[in-house]
C-alpha positions in Angstrom: -18.3 -0.7 -7.2 -19.1 -0.7 -3.5 -20.4 2.4 -1.8 -17.0 3.9 -1.0 -16.6 7.5 0.1 -13.3 9.5 0.0 -12.8 10.3 3.7 -11.4 13.8 3.9 -10.4 13.2 7.5 -7.5 11.3 6.0 -5.1 14.1 5.2 -3.2 14.3 1.9 0.0 14.5 3.8 -0.6 11.2 5.5 1.0 8.0 4.3 -0.6 4.8 3.2 1.1 1.5 3.6 0.6 -1.3 1.1 1.7 -4.7 2.2 3.7 -6.5 -0.5 3.4 -10.2 -1.2 6.6 -12.2 -1.5 6.0 -12.8 -5.2 5.6 -9.1 -6.0 9.2 -8.1 -6.1 11.2 -7.3 -9.2 14.7 -6.1 -9.8 14.8 -2.6 -11.4 17.9 -2.3 -13.6 17.5 1.5 -13.8 17.4 1.9 -10.0 19.8 -1.0 -9.4 17.6 -2.2 -6.6 14.5 -4.3 -5.8 11.1 -2.7 -6.0 7.5 -3.8 -5.8 6.0 -4.9 -9.1 3.4 -2.4 -10.3 0.8 -5.1 -10.1 1.1 -4.9 -6.3 -1.0 -1.7 -6.6 -4.1 -3.1 -8.1 -7.5 -4.0 -6.7 -8.1 -7.4 -5.1 -8.9 -10.3 -7.4 -12.4 -10.5 -5.7 -13.2 -7.0 -7.1 -12.8 -5.1 -3.8 -10.7 -2.0 -3.7 -6.9 -2.0 -2.9 -6.3 -2.7 0.7 -3.9 -0.5 2.7 -3.1 0.6 6.2 -3.4 4.2 7.2 0.3 4.4 8.0 0.5 7.8 9.6 -2.3 6.8 12.0 -0.9 3.4 12.7 2.5 4.9 13.5 0.9 7.5 15.8 -0.7 4.5 17.7 2.7 2.9 18.0 2.3 0.3 15.3 5.2 -0.1 12.9 5.1 -1.2 9.3 6.8 -4.4 10.4 4.2 -4.9 13.1 1.4 -4.8 10.5 2.9 -7.9 8.7 3.0 -10.2 11.8 -0.5 -11.7 11.2 -0.4 -11.5 7.3 0.9 -14.7 5.8 2.7 -14.4 2.5 3.2 -10.6 2.9 6.8 -9.8 3.7 7.3 -6.0 3.2 5.5 -2.7 3.4 5.7 0.1 0.8 4.5 3.6 1.7 3.1 6.4 -0.4 1.3 9.7 0.3 -2.5 9.9 0.3 -2.1 13.1 -1.9 -0.4 11.0 -4.6 -3.2 8.5 -4.7 -5.8 11.3 -4.8 -3.9 13.2 -7.6 -4.2 10.0 -9.6 -8.0 9.7 -9.3 -8.3 7.6 -6.2 -10.3 7.9 -3.0 -9.5 6.6 0.5 -12.2 4.9 2.4 -11.7 3.9 6.1 -12.4 0.2 6.6 -11.2 -0.9 10.0 -10.9 -4.6 10.7 -10.2 -6.7 13.7 -6.8 -7.5 12.3 -6.1 -3.9 11.4 -8.0 -1.0 13.1 -6.1 1.4 10.7 -7.2 -0.5 7.5 -8.6 1.4 4.6 -9.4 0.9 0.9 -8.0 2.9 -2.0 -10.8 3.0 -4.7 -10.9 4.1 -8.3 -9.5 2.9 -11.6 -6.0 1.6 -11.4 -4.5 1.6 -14.9 -0.8 0.9 -15.3 -0.2 4.7 -15.2 -1.4 4.7 -11.6 0.5 1.7 -10.6 3.8 2.9 -12.1 3.4 6.4 -10.5 2.9 4.9 -7.0 6.1 2.9 -7.4 7.9 6.0 -8.3 6.7 8.3 -5.5 6.7 5.6 -2.8 9.4 4.1 -0.6 10.0 1.0 1.5 8.7 1.3 5.0 9.8 -2.2 5.9 11.8 -4.5 3.6 13.8 -7.3 5.3 17.1 -8.1 3.6 16.3 -11.8 3.3 13.3 -11.3 1.2 14.5 -8.5 -1.2 14.1 -10.2 -4.5 11.4 -12.5 -3.4 13.5 -15.1 -1.7 
């Protein structure tokens, strides 16, 4: 694992935004609505930690969840969840600003199915265009 450090300047009450790939939607019969697949909340295939945007900070800077998607091909929606939920599930949040996203961060720690399912339950859509709900 890389040398990540849980940045305590990121408040537990802040939101993280996870950008959802067009193939990461599933229909949830219990909810009777589309939701992100739990696999959307795993680490990258290259082994790096899960990429997110510090949503509360981005919003304070005038950047919307939709704005974050403009330069990300294949990502069509944004799902938000609280930092505290991630930390309560054994994760840390490491700032990792990039040229594309100055509010970029990494969520690090083991991501078993229990973590992935819990994030889907506590989170909510920040941006979900109608024409892609269901992965169209």
